[in-house]
C-alpha positions in Angstrom: -246.4 -131.7 -12.4 -245.7 -135.1 -11.0 -242.1 -136.2 -10.4 -240.8 -139.0 -8.2 -237.5 -140.7 -7.6 -237.7 -144.4 -8.0 -235.4 -147.2 -6.9 -232.2 -147.9 -8.8 -231.7 -144.2 -9.6 -234.7 -144.0 -11.9 -236.9 -140.9 -12.0 -240.5 -140.7 -13.3 -241.7 -137.3 -14.5 -244.9 -136.0 -16.0 -244.1 -134.4 -19.4 -245.6 -132.4 -22.1 -247.1 -133.9 -25.2 -244.1 -132.7 -27.3 -241.6 -134.3 -24.9 -243.5 -137.6 -25.0 -243.8 -137.7 -28.8 -240.1 -136.9 -29.1 -239.2 -139.9 -26.9 -241.6 -142.2 -28.7 -240.2 -141.2 -32.1 -236.8 -142.4 -30.8 -237.7 -145.4 -28.7 -241.1 -146.9 -29.6 -240.0 -149.4 -32.1 -237.2 -150.6 -29.8 -239.7 -151.1 -26.9 -242.0 -153.1 -29.2 -239.5 -154.9 -31.4 -241.2 -158.2 -30.8 -244.6 -157.0 -32.0 -246.1 -158.0 -35.3 -248.5 -155.4 -36.5 -251.1 -156.0 -39.1 -250.6 -152.8 -41.1 -253.8 -151.2 -42.3 -254.6 -152.2 -45.8 -257.5 -149.8 -46.1 -257.1 -146.2 -47.2 -258.6 -143.2 -45.4 -259.3 -140.3 -47.7 -257.6 -137.0 -46.9 -260.9 -135.2 -45.9 -261.6 -137.9 -43.3 -258.0 -137.8 -42.1 -258.3 -134.0 -41.6 -261.6 -134.4 -39.7 -260.1 -137.1 -37.5 -257.1 -134.9 -36.7 -259.4 -132.0 -35.9 -261.4 -134.1 -33.5 -258.3 -135.4 -31.9 -257.1 -131.8 -31.3 -260.4 -130.4 -30.1 -261.4 -133.1 -27.6 -261.2 -131.8 -24.1 -259.8 -134.9 -22.3 -257.6 -135.4 -19.3 -254.2 -136.6 -20.4 -251.4 -138.1 -18.4 -247.9 -138.5 -19.9 -244.9 -139.9 -18.1 -241.3 -140.5 -19.1 -239.0 -142.5 -16.9 -235.3 -141.6 -16.9 -232.2 -143.4 -15.7 -229.7 -141.8 -13.4 -227.8 -140.6 -16.5 -230.9 -139.0 -17.9 -231.6 -141.7 -20.6 -235.2 -142.6 -21.4 -236.0 -145.9 -19.7 -239.8 -146.1 -20.4 -243.1 -144.2 -20.6 -246.8 -144.2 -20.0 -249.5 -142.2 -21.6 -253.3 -142.3 -21.4 -256.4 -140.2 -21.3 -260.0 -140.0 -20.0 -262.6 -141.8 -22.0 -265.4 -140.2 -19.9 -265.6 -138.2 -16.7 -264.8 -141.1 -14.5 -262.8 -143.5 -16.6 -259.1 -143.3 -17.4 -257.7 -145.4 -20.3 -254.0 -146.5 -20.0 -253.2 -146.3 -23.7 -249.6 -147.3 -23.8 -246.8 -148.1 -21.4 -243.4 -149.6 -22.1 -240.0 -150.2 -20.6 -237.0 -150.4 -22.9 -235.4 -153.9 -23.1 -232.2 -153.2 -21.2 -234.2 -151.8 -18.3 -236.8 -154.6 -18.0 -237.0 -156.9 -15.0 -235.9 -154.1 -12.6 -239.4 -153.2 -11.3 -239.8 -150.1 -13.6 -243.1 -151.1 -15.0 -244.6 -151.8 -11.6 -243.4 -148.3 -10.6 -245.0 -146.7 -13.7 -248.2 -148.5 -12.8 -248.2 -147.3 -9.2 -247.5 -143.7 -10.3 -250.2 -143.7 -12.9 -252.8 -145.1 -10.4 -251.7 -142.6 -7.8 -252.1 -139.6 -10.1 -255.4 -140.6 -11.7 -256.8 -141.6 -8.3 -255.9 -138.2 -7.0 -257.7 -136.7 -10.0 -260.9 -138.5 -8.9 -261.1 -141.1 -11.6 -263.2 -144.2 -10.5 -262.1 -146.8 -13.1 -258.9 -147.4 -15.0 -259.0 -149.5 -18.2 -256.4 -151.0 -20.5 -256.1 -153.5 -23.3 -253.2 -156.0 -23.8 -252.2 -159.0 -25.9 -253.2 -162.0 -23.8 -249.7 -163.4 -23.8 -248.1 -160.2 -22.4 -247.3 -161.6 -19.0 -244.8 -158.8 -18.2 -247.8 -156.4 -18.1 -250.7 -158.7 -17.1 -249.1 -160.1 -14.0 -248.2 -156.8 -12.4 -251.6 -155.4 -13.2 -253.5 -158.4 -11.8 -251.3 -158.3 -8.7 -252.2 -154.6 -8.3 -255.9 -155.5 -8.4 -256.9 -155.1 -12.0 -259.5 -157.7 -13.2 -260.1 -159.1 -16.7 -263.3 -157.5 -17.9 -263.5 -158.6 -21.6 -261.8 -159.8 -24.7 -261.7 -157.9 -27.9 -260.9 -158.7 -31.5 -259.2 -155.7 -33.1 -258.6 -155.6 -36.8 -255.0 -154.4 -36.4 -253.9 -155.6 -33.0 -255.8 -158.9 -33.1 -257.0 -160.5 -29.9 -256.8 -158.3 -26.8 -257.7 -158.6 -23.2 -259.4 -155.7 -21.4 -258.5 -155.0 -17.8 -260.2 -152.8 -15.3 -259.1 -151.3 -12.0 -261.7 -150.0 -9.6 -260.7 -147.5 -6.9 -263.8 -148.3 -5.0 -264.0 -151.7 -3.4 -267.8 -151.4 -3.4 -267.8 -150.8 -7.2 -265.4 -153.8 -7.6 -267.8 -156.0 -5.7 -270.7 -154.8 -7.8 -268.7 -155.7 -10.9 -267.8 -159.1 -9.6 -271.4 -159.8 -8.7 -272.6 -158.8 -12.2 -270.0 -161.3 -13.6 -271.6 -164.0 -11.4 -268.6 -164.2 -9.1 -268.9 -162.8 -5.6 -265.4 -162.0 -4.6 -264.1 -159.9 -1.7 -260.7 -158.5 -2.7 
């Protein structure tokens, strides 16, 4: 499993699903305390909930889960995501707790995630974000992600989709299809 010492005494480690969920139970609301969530107002019947849960458990997907720890073994942040198809990895959620922000931790999480999924042979990495989330958008754009679309989600509202291409040829093909010939 992946493990790496980062600057400022932080450590990033690949963890099990149980370890990740335990950390999220404790820290998720703190990391996203500024978020306004449109709570679902619709009901999902119990039979559908059971079928959805069954599909979630039975899907054979690649998963990556990181927790970042401080020198005193406190959770600092995390990342988790999964494959959406054989060549695409979706960065579902990443966060750094407030007191650890602006120390380069998110950039380190991003670098580690790209390193691991690149070594797994993925060709494209996708993610979605609120368009005013500069703390995430700027590091991703600097890393070579591009804005690929905008989405209107019924719960999370307006989102920007980003893509990262491991192949510069594939990136150029994407840019050309967008009507923008660009050589990164």
